[in-house]
C-alpha positions in Angstrom: 69.0 91.9 166.9 67.4 95.3 167.1 69.7 97.9 165.5 69.2 100.2 168.5 70.6 97.5 170.8 73.8 96.8 168.9 75.9 98.2 171.8 74.7 95.3 173.9 75.7 92.6 171.4 78.2 90.0 172.4 79.9 90.8 169.1 80.7 94.3 170.4 82.4 92.8 173.4 84.5 90.4 171.2 85.4 93.4 169.1 86.5 95.4 172.1 88.5 92.5 173.4 90.3 92.2 170.1 91.1 95.9 169.9 92.4 95.8 173.5 94.6 92.8 172.7 96.0 94.6 169.6 96.8 97.7 171.8 98.6 95.4 174.2 100.6 93.9 171.3 101.6 97.3 170.0 102.5 98.6 173.4 104.7 95.5 174.0 106.5 96.2 170.8 106.9 99.9 171.6 108.4 99.1 175.0 111.2 96.9 173.5 111.8 99.0 170.4 115.1 100.5 171.8 116.4 97.1 172.9 119.0 96.0 170.5 118.7 92.4 171.7 115.1 92.2 170.5 113.8 92.5 167.0 110.1 93.4 166.7 109.8 92.1 163.1 108.7 88.7 164.3 106.0 90.0 166.5 104.7 92.4 163.9 103.3 89.3 162.0 101.2 88.6 165.1 100.0 92.2 165.0 99.0 91.8 161.3 97.1 88.6 162.1 95.3 90.3 165.0 94.4 93.3 162.8 92.9 90.9 160.2 90.9 89.2 162.9 89.6 92.5 164.2 88.6 93.6 160.6 86.6 90.4 160.2 84.9 90.9 163.6 84.1 94.5 162.8 82.5 93.5 159.5 80.4 90.9 161.2 79.4 93.4 163.9 78.4 96.2 161.6 76.6 94.1 159.0 74.6 92.4 161.7 73.7 95.8 163.2 72.8 97.4 159.9 70.9 94.5 158.4 69.4 92.2 161.0 66.3 94.5 161.6 65.5 94.4 157.9 66.3 90.8 156.8 66.9 87.5 158.4 69.2 86.5 155.5 72.3 88.7 156.2 74.4 85.7 156.9 73.5 84.2 153.5 74.2 87.6 151.9 77.7 87.8 153.3 78.4 84.1 152.6 77.4 84.8 149.0 79.7 87.8 148.8 82.6 85.8 150.1 81.8 82.9 147.6 81.8 85.4 144.7 84.9 87.2 146.0 87.0 84.0 145.9 86.0 83.6 142.2 86.2 87.3 141.3 82.6 87.3 140.1 81.4 90.9 140.3 78.3 91.6 142.2 76.1 94.3 143.5 73.4 93.5 146.1 71.2 96.3 147.5 69.3 95.6 150.8 66.3 97.9 151.2 65.9 99.1 154.7 63.4 101.8 155.9 63.3 103.9 152.7 61.5 102.5 149.7 63.7 102.2 146.6 60.8 102.2 144.1 61.3 105.7 143.0 65.1 105.6 143.2 66.1 102.6 141.1 65.2 101.6 137.6 63.6 98.2 138.1 64.9 95.3 136.2 63.6 91.7 136.2 61.2 90.6 138.9 62.5 87.5 140.7 60.2 87.1 143.8 62.1 84.2 145.4 63.6 83.6 148.9 67.2 84.6 149.4 69.6 81.7 149.0 73.4 81.7 148.3 72.8 79.4 145.3 70.3 81.7 143.7 72.5 84.8 144.2 75.6 83.0 142.9 73.7 81.9 139.8 72.5 85.5 139.1 76.0 86.9 139.3 77.6 84.0 137.3 79.5 85.6 134.4 77.4 85.4 131.2 74.0 85.4 133.0 71.9 88.1 131.5 71.1 89.4 135.0 74.8 89.6 136.0 75.5 93.3 135.2 72.7 94.9 137.2 72.0 95.1 140.9 69.9 92.6 142.9 67.3 94.1 145.2 66.7 92.4 148.5 63.4 93.3 150.2 62.9 91.5 153.5 63.9 87.9 153.0 63.2 88.0 149.3 65.3 88.5 146.1 62.7 91.0 144.8 64.3 91.8 141.5 67.6 91.6 139.5 69.3 93.6 136.8 68.2 96.8 138.5 69.8 100.1 137.5 71.0 102.3 140.3 71.8 106.0 140.4 75.5 106.7 140.2 77.2 109.0 142.7 78.6 112.3 141.4 81.1 112.4 144.2 84.7 112.8 143.2 87.0 110.4 144.9 90.8 110.1 145.0 90.6 106.5 144.0 89.0 105.7 140.7 85.8 103.6 141.2 84.1 101.2 138.9 80.4 101.5 137.9 79.3 99.0 140.6 81.0 100.9 143.4 79.7 104.3 142.1 76.2 102.8 141.9 76.5 101.4 145.5 77.5 104.8 146.8 74.8 106.5 144.7 71.9 104.5 146.0 73.2 104.9 149.6 73.3 108.7 149.1 69.6 108.8 148.2 68.3 106.3 150.7 69.2 104.4 153.9 69.8 101.2 151.8 73.0 99.2 152.3 74.7 98.0 149.2 77.2 95.1 149.1 79.8 95.1 146.3 82.2 92.5 145.0 84.9 93.8 142.6 85.2 91.8 139.4 88.8 92.9 139.1 90.2 92.3 142.6 87.5 90.2 144.3 87.5 92.6 147.2 84.2 93.2 149.1 82.9 96.5 150.2 79.6 97.9 151.4 78.1 101.4 151.0 76.0 103.1 153.6 75.0 106.8 153.9 77.2 107.7 150.9 80.4 106.1 152.2 82.2 103.0 151.0 83.7 100.6 153.6 86.1 97.8 152.7 85.6 94.3 154.2 88.6 92.1 154.9 88.4 89.0 152.8 91.4 87.2 154.3 89.3 85.7 157.0 85.8 84.2 157.1 83.1 86.5 158.4 81.5 84.6 161.2 78.3 85.6 163.0 
């Protein structure tokens, strides 16, 4: 899908439908809030489930928009992130887009292999010598691993680990997208244009 045509994606319609349904649920709860014969606590669980579903759809929509013009393997990348998330295996995957990263990152070990979830999972397996650096995805290829990225100097309210600071840093200096899996929490985020976005891991990201 062309990034310029994301607005015409069926994913966008599904996301809009999900948000409209959430608005309807919230409005229904608001309408009966003053009714002492009705307790909204039960239906708030439905609201939570709907919100989780919307977060998952939004992650699918935006990752598809941001990556599909630059790699055919974005589904493998997100599947790998979710696999690593469940096991709390830390990871940092940088997807090169229009801007070359040759002069931005300190190159590690050349891999030169097609992207597969198995390969990425093995690279980020704890104890692997390549585990601590960033993997660089160029097109459909794992171009290199154990790369060193520039760290952001941005001061944030929440203390960030090295992987997250590196993800933000490379996205500040290029249009690259960086996927991060936290080793401590297993949570997934992605960095783009100097901002970090969380991805809901309670539901499967489906394209």
